[in-house]
C-alpha positions in Angstrom: 2.4 -175.8 135.2 3.3 -173.7 138.2 4.5 -170.3 137.1 5.5 -167.7 139.7 6.1 -164.1 138.9 8.4 -162.1 140.9 7.6 -158.5 141.6 10.3 -156.0 142.2 11.1 -155.6 145.8 10.4 -152.1 147.1 12.0 -151.2 150.4 9.5 -149.8 152.9 11.3 -146.5 153.6 11.4 -145.7 149.8 7.8 -146.7 149.4 6.8 -144.5 152.4 8.8 -141.6 150.9 7.1 -142.1 147.5 3.7 -142.1 149.1 4.5 -139.0 151.1 5.7 -137.2 148.0 2.7 -138.2 146.1 0.4 -136.9 148.8 2.3 -133.5 148.8 2.1 -133.3 145.0 -1.5 -134.3 144.8 -2.7 -132.0 147.6 -0.9 -128.9 146.1 -1.2 -127.2 149.5 1.2 -124.8 151.0 2.4 -125.5 154.5 0.0 -124.4 157.2 0.6 -120.8 158.4 1.6 -121.9 161.9 4.3 -124.3 160.7 7.7 -122.7 160.1 9.2 -124.5 157.1 12.6 -122.7 157.3 14.0 -119.8 159.1 12.7 -116.7 157.3 14.9 -113.9 156.0 15.1 -110.9 158.2 12.4 -108.3 157.4 14.9 -105.6 156.4 16.2 -107.8 153.5 14.4 -107.1 150.3 13.9 -109.4 147.4 16.2 -107.4 145.1 19.1 -107.8 147.5 18.5 -111.6 147.8 18.3 -111.9 144.0 21.6 -110.0 143.6 23.4 -112.2 146.2 21.9 -115.4 144.7 23.2 -114.4 141.2 26.6 -113.4 142.6 26.9 -116.7 144.4 25.9 -118.7 141.4 28.5 -117.0 139.3 31.1 -117.7 142.1 30.1 -121.4 142.3 30.1 -122.0 138.5 32.0 -119.3 136.5 31.1 -121.2 133.3 27.4 -120.2 133.6 26.3 -117.6 131.1 24.5 -114.6 132.6 21.1 -115.7 131.0 21.4 -119.1 132.7 22.3 -117.5 136.1 19.2 -115.3 135.8 17.1 -118.4 135.0 18.4 -120.3 138.0 18.1 -117.3 140.3 14.5 -116.7 139.2 13.7 -120.4 139.7 15.2 -120.4 143.2 13.2 -117.3 144.2 9.9 -118.6 142.6 10.1 -122.1 143.9 11.3 -121.2 147.4 8.5 -118.7 147.8 5.9 -121.2 146.5 7.1 -123.8 149.0 7.8 -121.5 152.0 11.5 -122.0 151.9 14.4 -119.6 152.6 15.9 -119.0 149.1 19.3 -118.9 150.7 18.7 -122.5 152.0 17.7 -123.6 148.5 20.9 -122.0 147.1 22.9 -123.7 149.9 21.5 -127.1 148.9 22.3 -126.3 145.3 25.9 -125.5 146.3 26.3 -128.7 148.2 24.5 -130.9 145.8 25.8 -129.8 142.4 28.1 -126.7 142.8 25.6 -124.9 140.5 26.1 -127.3 137.6 22.7 -127.9 135.9 24.1 -130.9 134.0 25.4 -132.6 137.2 24.7 -136.3 137.6 25.7 -138.4 140.7 27.0 -141.9 140.5 23.6 -143.0 141.9 21.7 -141.3 139.2 20.6 -138.0 140.9 20.3 -135.2 138.3 20.5 -131.5 138.0 21.1 -128.5 140.2 19.3 -130.1 143.2 20.4 -133.6 142.4 16.8 -135.0 142.3 16.4 -138.7 141.6 14.3 -139.2 138.5 11.9 -141.7 140.3 11.1 -138.9 142.8 10.2 -136.5 140.0 7.9 -138.8 138.0 4.9 -138.7 140.4 5.2 -134.9 140.6 4.0 -134.4 137.1 6.3 -131.4 136.5 6.9 -130.1 133.0 10.4 -130.7 131.6 12.9 -133.4 132.3 14.8 -133.8 135.6 17.6 -131.6 134.4 15.4 -128.7 133.3 16.4 -125.8 135.6 12.9 -124.9 136.7 11.6 -128.4 137.0 14.6 -129.6 138.9 14.5 -126.7 141.4 10.7 -127.0 141.8 11.1 -130.8 142.5 14.0 -130.2 144.9 12.0 -127.5 146.8 8.9 -129.7 146.9 10.9 -132.5 148.4 12.9 -130.3 150.8 9.8 -128.4 152.1 7.9 -131.7 152.6 10.8 -133.1 154.6 11.1 -130.0 156.7 7.3 -129.9 157.4 7.3 -133.5 158.6 10.7 -133.6 160.4 11.7 -130.1 161.3 14.4 -128.1 159.7 17.6 -130.0 160.7 16.2 -133.5 160.1 14.4 -132.3 157.0 17.6 -131.0 155.4 19.4 -134.1 156.4 16.8 -136.4 155.0 17.1 -134.6 151.6 20.4 -136.4 151.3 19.9 -139.5 153.5 16.3 -140.3 152.9 14.4 -141.8 155.9 17.6 -143.3 157.4 19.6 -140.3 158.5 23.1 -141.5 159.3 25.1 -138.5 160.2 25.3 -134.7 160.5 27.9 -134.0 157.7 25.4 -133.1 155.0 23.4 -130.8 157.4 26.6 -129.1 158.5 27.7 -128.5 154.9 24.4 -127.0 153.9 24.3 -124.8 157.0 27.9 -123.6 156.3 26.9 -122.8 152.7 23.8 -120.9 153.9 25.9 -119.0 156.5 28.4 -117.9 153.7 25.5 -116.6 151.6 23.9 -114.8 154.6 27.2 -113.1 155.3 27.4 -112.0 151.7 23.9 -110.7 151.9 24.7 -108.6 155.0 28.1 -107.3 153.7 
């Protein structure tokens, strides 16, 4: 009797991305000091000002968020962006573009939470909580974003957050950059 089993077909770009993410997760290393992960904030900007602007922007994006949830999201953005060497305003911009600051957001393709992380991307990370838990979702999103930027540079790293390994346009990058510019203007006003 000739029985054949078929294995699920994994596209090579997805496999490569999963392997790269697993390597980042397992290594637990921060980016090397000589690699700029994202444009840093100006030296004259203090963390309290950034926290205040992040909170105000979250409230503007989603007026239904209670103050305690805004504070949780703001703290998760600051903590995860610092841990992964990212500009917190970039993380906030990605959240704006991805979910409009809706922790319960779900895309038609199955991406979840504030940073619209695909559950299969989170599984190998071993993070506590489910994909929609505020802290776990932002941590996973920052881990993915910082890994992309380290490998590809800022522009392609941001683009690949949306497109994966097959970047097919600039529209996502332009939306994220416009959102970050709005937040930067708010920070300096």
